[in-house]
TIRO-943649 format. One record per atom (N, C-alpha, C, O): x, y, z. Coordinates in pm, whole numbers, padded with zeros to 5 digits, always signed. Atoms other than C-alpha are relative to their C-alpha. Example, Ala and Ser with C-alpha at 12.3 -4.5 7.8 and 13.67 -1.06 7.14 Angstrom:
<pts>
+00089-00119+00000;+01230-00450+00780;+00090+00120+00000;+00194+00118+00066;-00082-00119-00006;+01367-00106+00714;-00077+00109+00073;-00026+00220+00090;
</pts>
This chain:
<pts>
+00112+00061+00068;+01646-01341+00063;+00049-00065-00128;+00100+00004-00216;-00045+00072+00118;+01726-01605-00195;-00114-00014-00098;-00220-00066-00063;+00102+00011+00103;+01531-01585-00519;+00064-00047-00129;+00168+00005-00170;-00048+00047+00129;+01582-01776-00839;-00099+00048-00107;-00190-00025-00147;+00089-00061+00096;+01415-01544-01086;+00083+00064-00111;+00180+00135-00083;-00057-00070+00113;+01518-01436-01434;-00107+00094-00052;-00190+00056-00134;+00106-00094+00032;+01308-01125-01469;+00026+00071-00132;+00140+00101-00166;-00011-00073+00126;+01237-00955-01801;-00033+00147+00019;+00005+00231-00062;+00028-00139-00033;+01106-00638-01642;-00024+00010+00149;-00033-00091+00219;+00014-00020-00143;+01059-00485-01302;-00109+00105+00024;-00110+00210-00040;+00116-00085-00025;+00743-00325-01160;-00011+00029+00150;+00013-00059+00232;+00007-00040-00140;+00689-00133-00835;-00136+00061+00032;-00190+00141-00044;+00131-00049-00042;+00367-00065-00646;+00005+00058+00140;+00100+00036+00216;+00030-00062-00131;+00237+00129-00341;+00104+00101+00040;+00133+00192-00038;-00100-00096-00048;+00496+00314-00138;+00107-00074+00077;+00081-00170+00149;-00110+00049-00083;+00836+00239+00004;+00058+00122+00068;+00067+00228+00007;-00055-00116-00070;+00988+00463+00266;+00117+00061-00076;+00166+00169-00043;-00118-00042+00072;+01266+00493+00013;-00023+00002-00150;+00072+00017-00227;+00023+00029+00141;+01097+00450-00321;-00009+00123-00087;-00054+00230-00045;+00016-00101+00104;+01118+00658-00637;-00148+00029-00015;-00228-00064-00026;+00142-00033-00004;+00791+00846-00650;-00048+00061-00131;+00031+00107-00214;+00059-00059+00119;+00552+00964-00917;-00086+00120+00035;-00160+00169-00050;+00081-00114-00038;+00393+01245-00722;+00031+00121-00086;-00060+00197-00121;-00038-00115+00080;+00588+01501-00923;-00053-00011-00142;-00099+00087-00201;+00053+00021+00134;+00488+01347-01254;-00151+00019-00001;-00208+00068-00099;+00145-00012-00008;+00127+01337-01138;-00043+00141+00036;-00159+00178+00016;+00029-00137-00039;+00147+01696-01010;-00116+00007+00098;-00202+00095+00087;+00110+00008-00095;-00082+01603-00723;+00037+00053+00138;-00047+00110+00207;-00034-00013-00141;+00112+01650-00405;+00114+00094+00026;+00202+00113-00058;-00113-00078-00045;+00338+01882-00214;+00102-00087+00072;+00206-00039+00117;-00096+00094-00055;+00505+01570-00076;+00092-00040-00115;+00081-00149-00171;-00079+00011+00123;+00765+01611-00346;+00149-00006+00027;+00199+00054+00122;-00145+00004-00006;+01129+01528-00399;+00059+00057-00128;+00173+00027-00164;-00045-00057+00127;+01155+01724-00723;+00068+00136+00025;+00043+00234-00044;-00074-00121-00031;+01384+01982-00566;+00133-00038+00063;+00143-00137+00135;-00132+00022-00057;+01750+02002-00473;-00007+00030+00150;-00076+00124+00190;-00112+00090+00027;+01926+01863-00266;-00036-00146-00026;+00054-00230-00030;+00030+00136+00043;+01731+01546-00353;+00064-00021-00137;+00058+00066-00224;-00069+00028+00125;+01926+01381-00635;+00140+00056-00009;+00201+00051-00115;-00133-00062+00001;+02250+01552-00535;+00108-00092-00055;+00197-00047-00126;-00103+00095+00044;+02455+01236-00601;-00052-00095-00106;+00013-00196-00136;+00055+00081+00108;+02232+01090-00873;+00066+00043-00132;+00131+00147-00138;-00055-00035+00131;+02336+01088-01240;-00051+00137-00043;-00172+00160-00045;+00041-00134+00040;+02335+01449-01355;-00014+00096+00116;-00031+00216+00097;+00006-00082-00122;+02323+01574-00995;-00124+00090+00003;-00114+00209+00032;+00124-00078-00002;+01962+01684-01020;-00113-00083+00060;-00109-00206+00059;+00114+00067-00061;+01636+01604-00849;-00082-00073-00106;-00109-00019-00213;+00076+00082+00094;+01439+01326-01018;-00131-00051+00061;-00204-00126-00003;+00118+00052-00069;+01162+01263-00765;+00035-00109+00100;-00052-00158+00171;-00044+00102-00095;+01368+01014-00565;+00028+00067+00136;+00101+00166+00143;-00020-00056-00133;+01358+01081-00190;+00132-00049+00059;+00133-00125+00156;-00134+00034-00049;+01732+01042-00141;+00100+00085-00077;+00063+00164-00163;-00105-00072+00072;+02063+01182-00257;+00038-00071-00129;+00102-00011-00215;-00037+00074+00119;+02099+00910-00520;-00101-00107-00036;-00221-00083-00034;+00085+00108+00045;+01963+00577-00634;-00076-00065+00117;-00039-00052+00233;+00087+00063-00097;+01692+00380-00458;-00017-00148-00030;+00046-00202-00121;+00025+00143+00013;+01565+00023-00425;-00032-00042-00144;+00028-00138-00192;+00030+00043+00137;+01409+00005-00776;+00121+00000-00090;+00141-00093-00169;-00118-00011+00085;+01730+00120-00939;+00101-00111+00027;+00152-00173-00067;-00096+00104-00035;+01955-00121-00751;-00053-00139-00038;+00023-00223-00086;+00059+00130+00033;+01715-00412-00799;+00006-00026-00151;+00042-00136-00194;-00003+00016+00146;+01690-00353-01175;+00142-00025-00049;+00163-00104-00141;-00139+00018+00040;+02069-00330-01202;+00050-00139+00035;+00119-00203-00045;-00041+00134-00044;+02126-00652-01004;-00055-00106-00094;+00011-00205-00123;+00065+00095+00089;+01884-00832-01234;+00047+00014-00145;+00009-00065-00231;-00051-00021+00135;+02066-00696-01539;-00102+00055-00096;-00092+00035-00217;+00107-00053+00085;+01756-00518-01668;+00034+00139-00050;+00033+00164-00171;-00040-00136+00035;+01862-00152-01660;+00053+00068+00125;+00046+00013+00235;-00067-00068-00111;+02035+00106-01440;-00095+00078+00088;-00064+00103+00205;+00096-00076-00080;+01730+00299-01325;-00141-00027-00050;-00162-00066-00165;+00140+00031+00033;+01352+00263-01320;-00081+00130-00002;-00087+00199+00100;+00077-00124+00009;+01133+00551-01444;-00142-00015+00054;-00194-00125+00067;+00140-00001-00041;+00791+00650-01320;-00090-00023-00121;-00059+00024-00231;+00093+00026+00110;+00499+00530-01532;-00059+00131-00055;-00089+00140-00174;+00059-00127+00042;+00366+00887-01544;+00104+00098-00058;+00071+00213-00088;-00103-00082+00062;+00695+01022-01678;-00042+00030-00144;-00062-00064-00222;+00043-00033+00136;+00596+01212-01996;+00099-00041-00108;+00062-00049-00226;-00103+00039+00096;+00922+01105-02162;+00022-00150-00005;+00124-00196-00057;-00014+00145-00006;+00866+00733-02108;+00009-00058-00142;-00075-00029-00227;-00020+00059+00132;+00997+00533-02406;-00061-00140-00008;-00100-00197+00094;+00049+00137+00018;+00880+00202-02552;+00091-00099+00072;+00044-00199+00127;-00095+00088-00068;+01195+00043-02412;-00023+00004+00151;-00010-00098+00218;+00033-00011-00142;+01106+00174-02067;-00120-00087+00033;-00122-00155+00135;+00120+00081-00021;+00768+00007-02099;+00034-00148-00002;-00014-00224+00082;-00038+00141+00012;+00924-00322-02206;+00076-00050+00122;+00063-00165+00162;-00091+00045-00107;+01171-00329-01918;-00047+00038+00140;+00018+00002+00238;+00057-00021-00131;+00957-00198-01635;-00002+00144+00049;+00083+00225+00012;+00022-00135-00050;+00834+00111-01455;-00042-00003+00147;-00059-00109+00207;+00042-00015-00140;+00735+00242-01113;-00138+00065+00006;-00161+00170-00053;+00134-00055-00021;+00372+00297-01014;-00013+00059+00140;-00114+00123+00172;+00009-00036-00142;+00450+00372-00651;-00006+00150+00023;+00045+00228-00057;+00017-00140-00035;+00365+00699-00483;+00041+00022+00145;-00019-00034+00237;-00044-00029-00136;+00553+00832-00181;-00112+00065+00078;-00185+00150+00026;+00107-00052-00082;+00320+00909+00104;-00125-00086-00005;-00221-00060+00068;+00116+00086+00012;+00079+00635+00002;+00014-00119+00095;+00111-00127+00170;-00004+00115-00089;+00000+00310+00182;-00110-00097-00032;-00187-00076-00126;+00107+00097+00019;-00227+00009+00208;-00134+00058+00045;-00238+00030-00016;+00120-00062-00056;-00479+00208+00414;-00045+00113-00092;+00035+00199-00127;+00052-00104+00088;-00703+00425+00194;+00008+00140+00063;+00006+00240-00009;-00009-00129-00068;-00677+00699+00457;+00136+00065-00021;+00146+00188-00025;-00137-00051+00006;-00300+00735+00417;+00025+00092-00119;+00078+00202-00098;-00026-00090+00112;-00282+00880+00063;-00077+00131+00007;-00037+00230-00054;+00077-00123-00013;-00546+01136+00157;+00074+00103+00084;+00054+00223+00068;-00076-00091-00084;-00309+01283+00415;+00088+00091-00084;+00099+00211-00056;-00093-00077+00083;-00064+01394+00145;-00054+00026-00141;+00016+00083-00224;+00059-00015+00134;-00300+01393-00156;+00088-00068-00105;+00127-00008-00205;-00081+00078+00093;-00101+01120-00328;-00083-00115-00058;-00202-00127-00030;+00072+00101+00079;-00192+00822-00545;-00026-00126+00081;+00068-00190+00128;+00034+00121-00076;-00379+00538-00369;+00023-00126-00081;+00048-00121-00201;-00023+00129+00065;-00340+00170-00448;-00096-00022-00115;-00056-00071-00221;+00099+00023+00105;-00662+00162-00650;+00039+00069-00130;+00020+00014-00238;-00043-00073+00119;-00526+00424-00889;+00127-00061-00059;+00146-00059-00181;-00120+00065+00049;-00193+00243-00912;-00036-00124-00083;+00029-00153-00184;+00046+00116+00077;-00378-00068-01029;-00058+00046-00134;-00036-00018-00236;+00053-00055+00126;-00561+00144-01287;+00114+00038-00094;+00104+00016-00215;-00116-00035+00082;-00223+00273-01408;+00065-00125-00057;+00111-00125-00171;-00056+00125+00048;-00099-00083-01434;-00080-00054-00119;-00023-00108-00214;+00085+00042+00112;-00394-00165-01659;+00033+00081-00126;+00035+00027-00236;-00038-00084+00114;-00299+00130-01881;+00139-00039-00052;+00166-00034-00172;-00133+00048+00040;+00058+00005-01879;-00012-00125-00087;+00057-00138-00188;+00021+00123+00078;-00061-00334-02005;-00051+00033-00140;-00009-00028-00238;+00051-00040+00130;-00254-00164-02284;+00112+00054-00090;+00119+00022-00208;-00110-00055+00079;+00055+00026-02394;+00099-00109-00038;+00150-00111-00150;-00091+00111+00030;+00273-00284-02369;-00057-00087-00111;+00016-00132-00198;+00065+00078+00106;+00021-00473-02583;+00022+00066-00136;+00046-00001-00236;-00017-00072+00125;+00051-00202-02846;+00143-00003-00052;+00165+00012-00172;-00142+00000+00040;+00431-00224-02848;+00045-00138-00046;+00112-00149-00148;-00054+00134+00029;+00496-00600-02848;-00108-00102-00037;-00075-00215-00073;+00107+00096+00026;+00154-00760-02903;-00046-00067+00128;+00031-00075+00224;+00058+00054-00124;-00073-00928-02649;+00072-00125+00051;+00093-00140+00171;-00064+00125-00042;+00101-01267-02648;+00135+00028+00068;+00164-00027+00174;-00131-00032-00056;+00447-01122-02586;-00015+00082+00128;+00062+00065+00223;+00024-00081-00119;+00309-00871-02337;-00033-00089+00119;+00013-00066+00230;+00037+00093-00107;+00159-01154-02135;+00123-00071+00055;+00136-00091+00176;-00122+00066-00043;+00497-01330-02127;+00086+00094+00084;+00141+00054+00187;-00081-00097-00073;+00674-01014-02013;-00055+00021+00141;+00021+00023+00238;+00062-00022-00131;+00427-00957-01731;+00014-00125+00088;+00041-00114+00208;-00015+00125-00075;+00436-01324-01628;+00140-00014+00058;+00158-00069+00167;-00139+00015-00042;+00815-01304-01601;+00057+00126+00063;+00178+00135+00085;-00045-00122-00067;+00833-00961-01443;+00019-00026+00149;-00044-00115+00206;-00014+00003-00145;+00951-00912-01089;-00074+00121+00056;-00041+00235+00025;+00081-00106-00060;+00696-00712-00893;+00046+00020+00145;+00060-00077+00220;-00038-00031-00137;+00803-00538-00573;-00107+00089+00062;-00141+00194+00008;+00104-00074-00072;+00541-00419-00326;+00054+00040+00135;+00112-00041+00207;-00042-00044-00132;+00618-00209-00024;-00091+00110+00051;-00116+00208-00019;+00082-00101-00067;+00396-00014+00213;-00012-00038+00146;+00038-00142+00190;+00024+00027-00141;+00294+00007+00574;+00066+00101+00092;+00012+00134+00198;-00070-00097-00084;+00547+00255+00711;-00083+00126+00019;-00102+00172+00131;+00082-00120-00009;+00331+00556+00629;-00129-00026+00076;-00174+00058+00154;+00125+00033-00068;+00019+00380+00750;+00017+00007+00151;-00061+00070+00221;-00023+00000-00144;+00164+00321+01094;+00047+00136+00051;-00003+00186+00151;-00059-00126-00048;+00367+00643+01123;-00102+00112+00003;-00113+00183+00103;+00086-00117+00011;+00104+00889+01007;-00145-00024+00044;-00210+00069+00093;+00140+00025-00035;-00231+00719+01069;-00019-00063+00137;-00129-00061+00193;+00014+00070-00127;-00157+00528+01387;+00078+00066+00114;+00027+00082+00225;-00083-00057-00106;+00129+00689+01579;-00010+00153+00009;-00042+00207+00115;-00014-00145-00004;+00161+01056+01481;-00134+00073+00000;-00156+00165+00080;+00137-00052+00002;-00199+01140+01390;-00089-00123+00022;-00134-00184-00075;+00057+00132-00031;-00372+00850+01566;-00146-00020-00037;-00227-00062+00046;+00138+00018+00044;-00690+00842+01359;-00043-00145+00010;-00155-00174+00051;+00036+00142-00001;-00680+00463+01332;+00009-00062+00139;-00045-00170+00163;-00012+00051-00137;-00591+00418+01699;-00136+00001+00070;-00159-00074+00165;+00134-00009-00057;-00950+00513+01778;-00085-00119-00038;-00185-00150+00027;+00078+00112+00053;-01073+00213+01579;+00066-00135+00022;-00002-00235+00045;-00073+00127-00003;-00801-00052+01595;+00099-00006+00116;+00155+00094+00159;-00117+00028-00082;-00566-00208+01844;+00118-00014-00096;+00098-00019-00217;-00116+00017+00088;-00211-00244+01712;-00014-00128-00082;+00005-00126-00204;+00016+00127+00070;-00275-00609+01626;-00112+00005-00102;-00101-00051-00211;+00111-00012+00092;-00606-00524+01467;+00036+00081-00123;-00007+00049-00234;-00042-00082+00115;-00449-00256+01249;+00098-00077-00088;+00094-00065-00211;-00089+00085+00079;-00175-00497+01142;-00081-00093-00090;-00052-00106-00209;+00084+00093+00077;-00440-00745+01032;-00077+00074-00110;-00095+00022-00220;+00071-00082+00098;-00634-00469+00855;+00089+00029-00121;+00046+00014-00235;-00093-00030+00109;-00327-00369+00651;+00036-00125-00079;+00047-00121-00202;-00034+00125+00069;-00238-00730+00573;-00113-00046-00090;-00089-00106-00195;+00114+00031+00085;-00589-00780+00438;+00003+00084-00126;-00027+00034-00235;-00013-00088+00116;-00538-00481+00209;+00111-00048-00094;+00097-00045-00217;-00111+00054+00079;-00206-00628+00096;-00045-00123-00078;-00013-00136-00196;+00048+00120+00069;-00369-00959+00014;-00087+00036-00119;-00078-00026-00225;+00084-00045+00110;-00626-00778-00199;+00083+00052-00116;+00052+00026-00232;-00088-00054+00104;-00348-00599-00388;+00070-00113-00075;+00073-00114-00198;-00069+00113+00063;-00152-00919-00452;-00095-00077-00091;-00058-00115-00202;+00099+00073+00080;-00466-01092-00577;-00036+00078-00126;-00050+00019-00233;+00037-00083+00114;-00553-00801-00805;+00108-00003-00109;+00075-00018-00227;-00103+00000+00104;-00216-00789-00980;+00028-00141-00052;+00074-00157-00165;-00010+00138+00048;-00204-01169-00997;-00101-00023-00112;-00068-00084-00214;+00104+00016+00102;-00530-01159-01194;+00036+00074-00128;-00016+00042-00235;-00043-00075+00118;-00362-00911-01429;+00126-00062-00062;+00181-00007-00158;-00110+00073+00063;-00081-01159-01500;+00129-00010+00077;+00217-00085+00035;-00125+00004-00076;+00188-01101-01236;+00013-00131+00077;-00085-00181+00133;-00022+00128-00067;+00342-01415-01090;+00114+00004+00102;+00108-00067+00202;-00115-00008-00090;+00673-01323-00921;-00007+00129+00081;+00018+00238+00029;+00030-00117-00080;+00602-01090-00633;+00082+00001+00129;+00080-00096+00206;-00076-00019-00122;+00832-00962-00359;-00072+00103+00086;-00107+00211+00039;+00065-00092-00092;+00672-00801-00055;+00100+00038+00109;+00152-00049+00179;-00093-00047-00102;+00890-00589+00170;-00071+00016+00133;-00185+00062+00140;+00053-00020-00134;+00837-00591+00543;+00022+00143+00045;+00065+00228-00033;-00019-00133-00055;+00848-00288+00768;+00142+00019+00051;+00204-00077+00097;-00129-00031-00062;+01171-00117+00873;-00020+00027+00148;-00134+00023+00196;+00016-00040-00141;+01241-00021+01236;-00055+00143+00004;+00020+00240+00011;+00066-00131+00009;+00989+00264+01227;+00041+00093+00114;+00055+00214+00095;-00037-00080-00115;+01085+00379+01574;+00138+00061-00006;+00174+00141+00080;-00133-00058+00016;+01435+00462+01449;+00003+00110-00106;+00109+00169-00129;+00004-00111+00095;+01321+00711+01185;+00022+00129+00077;-00043+00150+00180;-00026-00125-00072;+01457+01052+01289;-00126+00079+00033;-00138+00136+00142;+00121-00078-00023;+01116+01214+01250;-00084-00059+00113;-00150+00015+00187;+00077+00062-00107;+00956+00961+01484;+00059+00032+00136;-00014+00056+00233;-00066-00036-00126;+01213+01029+01754;-00028+00145+00036;-00046+00179+00153;+00026-00142-00024;+01155+01402+01712;-00143+00022+00050;-00164+00095+00146;+00141-00017-00038;+00776+01378+01735;-00025-00048+00142;-00108+00008+00213;+00014+00050-00137;+00809+01177+02054;+00094+00071+00098;+00119+00025+00209;-00081-00088-00085;+01035+01453+02191;+00126-00069+00052;+00166-00048+00166;-00127+00063-00037;+01349+01241+02196;+00114+00099-00027;+00201+00073-00110;-00101-00104+00012;+01563+01555+02229;+00042+00041+00141;-00047+00056+00225;-00114+00021+00090;+01848+01592+02313;+00046-00145-00008;+00124-00181-00097;-00041+00141+00002;+01887+01222+02395;-00091-00074-00095;-00206-00105-00063;+00083+00062+00103;+01765+01057+02079;+00023-00151-00003;+00135-00197-00027;-00007+00146+00003;+01690+00686+02098;-00118-00054-00079;-00222+00011-00089;+00108+00063+00075;+01481+00452+01888;-00118-00030+00092;-00100-00055+00211;+00123+00027-00076;+01122+00399+01999;-00028-00149-00006;-00073-00201-00109;+00009+00146+00001;+01110+00034+02102;-00143-00048-00021;-00163-00154-00081;+00137+00045+00020;+00730+00016+02108;-00036-00005-00148;-00102-00098-00194;+00027-00002+00145;+00711+00113+01740;+00081-00107-00072;+00032-00170-00166;-00082+00106+00061;+00997-00121+01650;-00059-00138+00029;-00060-00226-00057;+00063+00127-00037;+00825-00404+01837;-00123-00026-00086;-00148-00139-00128;+00118+00013+00086;+00506-00339+01641;+00041-00039-00142;-00025-00121-00205;-00048+00032+00134;+00705-00352+01316;+00042-00146-00010;+00012-00214-00108;-00043+00141+00000;+00859-00687+01409;-00121-00094+00003;-00122-00197-00065;+00120+00084-00008;+00517-00829+01499;-00073-00003-00134;-00121-00108-00176;+00062-00006+00135;+00375-00712+01165;+00077-00088-00097;+00017-00164-00174;-00083+00079+00092;+00667-00869+00979;-00019-00150+00023;-00020-00228-00072;+00024+00141-00030;+00611-01201+01156;-00133-00047-00060;-00141-00155-00117;+00129+00034+00058;+00247-01199+01051;+00008-00007-00152;-00052-00094-00215;-00016-00002+00145;+00346-01111+00695;+00069-00126-00051;+00026-00184-00150;-00072+00121+00044;+00593-01399+00667;-00088-00124+00010;-00074-00217-00070;+00092+00113-00013;+00323-01638+00786;-00113+00004-00102;-00166-00099-00142;+00112-00015+00093;+00061-01499+00549;+00037-00031-00144;-00043-00090-00217;-00037+00014+00141;+00254-01506+00221;-00009-00143-00053;-00059-00161-00163;+00016+00137+00051;+00275-01888+00190;-00147-00040-00018;-00180-00115-00110;+00143+00031+00013;-00101-01908+00244;-00057+00063-00126;-00137+00002-00196;+00048-00066+00123;-00165-01656-00033;+00053-00073-00122;-00020-00095-00219;-00059+00070+00114;+00076-01836-00264;-00074-00130-00030;-00094-00165-00146;+00072+00126+00018;-00111-02163-00208;-00135+00023-00069;-00186-00067-00136;+00130-00031+00060;-00432-01990-00321;+00012+00050-00144;-00085+00044-00220;-00020-00058+00134;-00283-01833-00635;+00091-00092-00081;+00214-00084-00068;-00074+00102+00073;-00175-02112-00870;+00108+00062-00089;+00082+00154-00167;-00111-00045+00083;+00165-02056-01028;+00071+00123+00052;+00168+00168-00009;-00064-00120-00054;+00254-01760-00812;+00122-00036+00084;+00131-00146+00140;-00116+00012-00087;+00585-01715-00632;+00010+00128+00081;+00041+00234+00028;-00001-00115-00087;+00568-01482-00334;+00120-00006+00094;+00148-00110+00155;-00121-00005-00081;+00879-01373-00147;-00010+00113+00101;-00063+00220+00072;-00008-00102-00104;+00928-01184+00176;+00140+00058+00001;+00238-00017+00002;-00130-00067-00008;+01209-00926+00185;+00011+00070+00134;-00066+00162+00164;-00021-00056-00133;+01335-00842+00532;+00086+00125-00011;+00203+00117-00046;-00080-00122-00002;+01443-00480+00553;+00025+00047+00144;+00106+00137+00167;-00016-00038-00140;+01415-00456+00931;+00142-00032+00050;+00211+00055+00103;-00129+00042-00053;+01728-00654+01016;+00118+00076-00061;+00207+00118+00013;-00112-00077+00056;+01963-00482+00767;+00005+00143+00050;+00114+00194+00079;+00000-00139-00044;+01853-00134+00872;+00038+00011+00149;+00116+00098+00186;-00034-00006-00143;+01872-00205+01246;+00147-00034+00022;+00208+00014+00117;-00142+00032-00008;+02218-00354+01189;+00083+00126-00026;+00181+00151+00044;-00073-00124+00029;+02334-00024+01035;-00011+00099+00115;+00084+00170+00146;+00023-00094-00109;+02184+00172+01321;+00075-00042+00127;+00128+00043+00200;-00066+00048-00123;+02330-00046+01596;+00151-00012-00015;+00224-00002+00084;-00145+00015+00023;+02674-00093+01435;+00045+00088-00116;+00096+00037-00216;-00029-00090+00113;+02729+00215+01218;+00146-00001-00045;+00173-00006-00165;-00142-00009+00037;+03110+00229+01230;+00045-00121-00082;+00130-00109-00170;-00032+00123+00072;+03131-00129+01106;-00029+00012-00148;+00034-00054-00231;+00044-00014+00139;+02961-00018+00785;+00034+00137-00059;-00014+00171-00167;-00047-00127+00053;+03122+00322+00743;-00090+00119+00028;-00073+00224-00034;+00090-00110-00032;+02848+00537+00896;+00045+00072+00127;+00111+00015+00214;-00032-00081-00116;+02887+00818+01148;-00128+00042+00073;-00132+00043+00196;+00124-00052-00058;+02531+00946+01203;-00119-00090-00030;-00145-00124-00146;+00115+00090+00017;+02224+00727+01260;-00131+00060+00051;-00238+00007+00024;+00119-00053-00067;+01981+00950+01452;-00053+00127-00063;-00158+00177-00023;+00043-00121+00070;+01957+01250+01221;+00027-00018-00149;+00115-00093-00189;-00023+00003+00143;+01928+01300+00848;+00107+00100-00040;+00150+00183+00041;-00104-00088+00053;+02182+01480+00630;-00053+00140-00026;+00023+00237-00022;+00059-00127+00040;+01941+01760+00537;-00044+00082+00121;-00123+00035+00204;+00040-00089-00108;+01908+02054+00776;+00039-00052+00137;+00150-00104+00156;-00026+00054-00133;+01883+01961+01142;-00003-00151-00002;+00052-00217+00087;+00011+00146+00013;+01805+01608+01023;-00106-00060+00088;-00125-00182+00090;+00099+00051-00096;+01530+01581+01281;-00143+00014-00047;-00232-00055+00002;+00137-00025+00044;+01226+01709+01094;-00012+00020-00151;-00117-00009-00209;+00007-00037+00141;+01313+01814+00738;-00025-00120-00091;+00038-00225-00079;+00029+00097+00106;+01165+01616+00448;-00086+00071-00104;-00154+00168-00073;+00077-00058+00109;+01007+01695+00111;+00034+00148-00016;+00151+00182-00026;-00027-00140+00028;+00967+02073+00063;+00078+00070+00112;+00132+00179+00092;-00079-00057-00109;+01131+02138+00401;+00149-00027-00019;+00233+00034+00047;-00139+00029+00035;+01451+01990+00257;+00024+00065-00136;-00014+00010-00239;-00014-00077+00124;+01552+02248-00003;+00134+00071-00005;+00218+00054+00084;-00130-00063+00023;+01838+02461-00136;+00039+00099+00109;+00156+00131+00125;-00029-00099-00103;+01808+02708+00150;+00040-00063+00133;+00080+00005+00227;-00029+00072-00123;+01864+02439+00412;+00144-00054-00004;+00186-00109-00106;-00137+00055-00004;+02220+02344+00520;-00001-00151-00023;-00096-00220+00013;-00012+00142+00032;+02337+02003+00406;+00130-00052+00060;+00230+00020+00067;-00123+00059-00052;+02589+01766+00559;+00104-00011-00111;+00069-00007-00229;-00106+00006+00100;+02924+01736+00385;+00004-00131-00076;+00033-00134-00196;-00014+00132+00063;+02913+01363+00316;-00121-00086+00035;-00127-00144+00144;+00124+00075-00025;+02574+01192+00284;+00026-00148+00021;-00055-00216+00083;-00030+00143-00013;+02742+00850+00266;+00033-00039+00144;+00039-00158+00176;-00025+00028-00141;+02821+00882+00638;-00129+00000+00082;-00127-00028+00202;+00129-00009-00066;+02452+00922+00721;-00090-00116-00043;-00103-00144-00162;+00096+00105+00032;+02204+00635+00741;-00122+00061-00068;-00179+00002-00160;+00118-00068+00056;+01924+00882+00664;+00041+00127-00074;+00132+00199-00032;-00029-00122+00075;+01925+01157+00402;-00085+00116+00050;-00035+00227+00067;+00084-00098-00068;+01627+01345+00542;-00053-00065+00127;+00002-00165+00173;+00046+00054-00128;+01423+01279+00855;-00080-00129-00013;-00121-00187+00087;+00080+00120+00023;+01241+00985+00694;+00071-00101-00088;+00066-00221-00061;-00051+00087+00106;+01430+00845+00397;+00150-00026+00010;+00227+00066+00038;-00144+00035-00004;+01766+00662+00387;+00081+00064-00111;+00027+00110-00212;-00094-00047+00100;+02071+00773+00195;+00028-00112-00100;-00004-00228-00075;-00037+00101+00100;+02195+00597-00118;+00096-00102+00061;+00088-00221+00030;-00096+00091-00063;+02478+00449+00092;-00071-00107+00080;-00028-00222+00084;+00077+00096-00078;+02220+00283+00315;-00056-00109-00089;-00053-00227-00054;+00055+00099+00092;+02058+00114+00018;+00105-00098-00047;+00082-00219-00053;-00108+00085+00049;+02388-00016-00112;+00040-00103+00105;+00046-00223+00077;-00049+00089-00106;+02502-00161+00219;-00111-00091+00049;-00087-00207+00083;+00114+00084-00043;+02155-00284+00314;-00017-00119-00093;-00044-00230-00048;+00011+00112+00095;+02144-00491-00004;+00111-00102+00022;+00088-00223+00009;-00112+00092-00025;+02486-00637+00076;-00027-00085+00123;+00002-00205+00125;+00034+00075-00121;+02369-00734+00425;-00109-00101-00028;-00104-00214+00022;+00111+00089+00032;+02048-00883+00286;+00045-00122-00077;-00009-00231-00059;-00048+00109+00084;+02241-01095+00038;+00101-00089+00071;+00132-00198+00024;-00105+00075-00070;+02498-01213+00293;-00053-00127+00060;+00021-00203+00123;
</pts>
């Protein structure tokens, strides 16, 4: 994805299957990564709320842009004025575009994330003044990612939405929610917005386990096909939204192709295991099920996934290299 943006800060919304979360700061959910071995290879070797062994998309993106090395949660009680100036994370793991999704894990919905953004603007105004705050927000890079949880938990695994929607209908439903989110943050001053597509959902270890892909574990092509169809619709929708929002720049970030490349050609990129996570059996463990009492693989950098849902830090590094190639 080629982008010509000189960002002054970086902001993250909704949920990414790999995103630094604020559930621990909010003290709302048991879908938490505030326990070891999460953060095992992060600075200080301690859990920070990131669902991985190390850094995630926000951290790498901020570093590439030359903003800072890591991105804190907005609800972090130790947030400094400099953190506010250079960007924060509003995203909540377990959340999604669908209002039903955050209720599953009792996490922060999109509506509350927008409310937090408004509070962020108030604090930024107090630090640098309204005029400068407006400039910072106008020149910020906003990254939005969701949809994986919506499909995995509300459509495939606990098919509550399957009773109401066809696959295509649910895709359109989620894209409508996304458009509402983009419009809302645009009205609050954001102009440079990156929207991530869906990964190959059918290749998540937990999805293979739920569909009883044991002992022969293979990706679920029906779920991957749905993800590709959603991504095609998303790429077609973003230019239409941009045309409606004067001065906006909307970008699509393809995460499907880089991840499927790692899964299909692991040795080429230094990986050994693609069908199980590093934590425990790698087939089901995530959040509180991935803890100090659970065995851990010796080298997480050889695993595409760290737990049964979330990628390892090595995956993020190499995925970014593939995306930029």
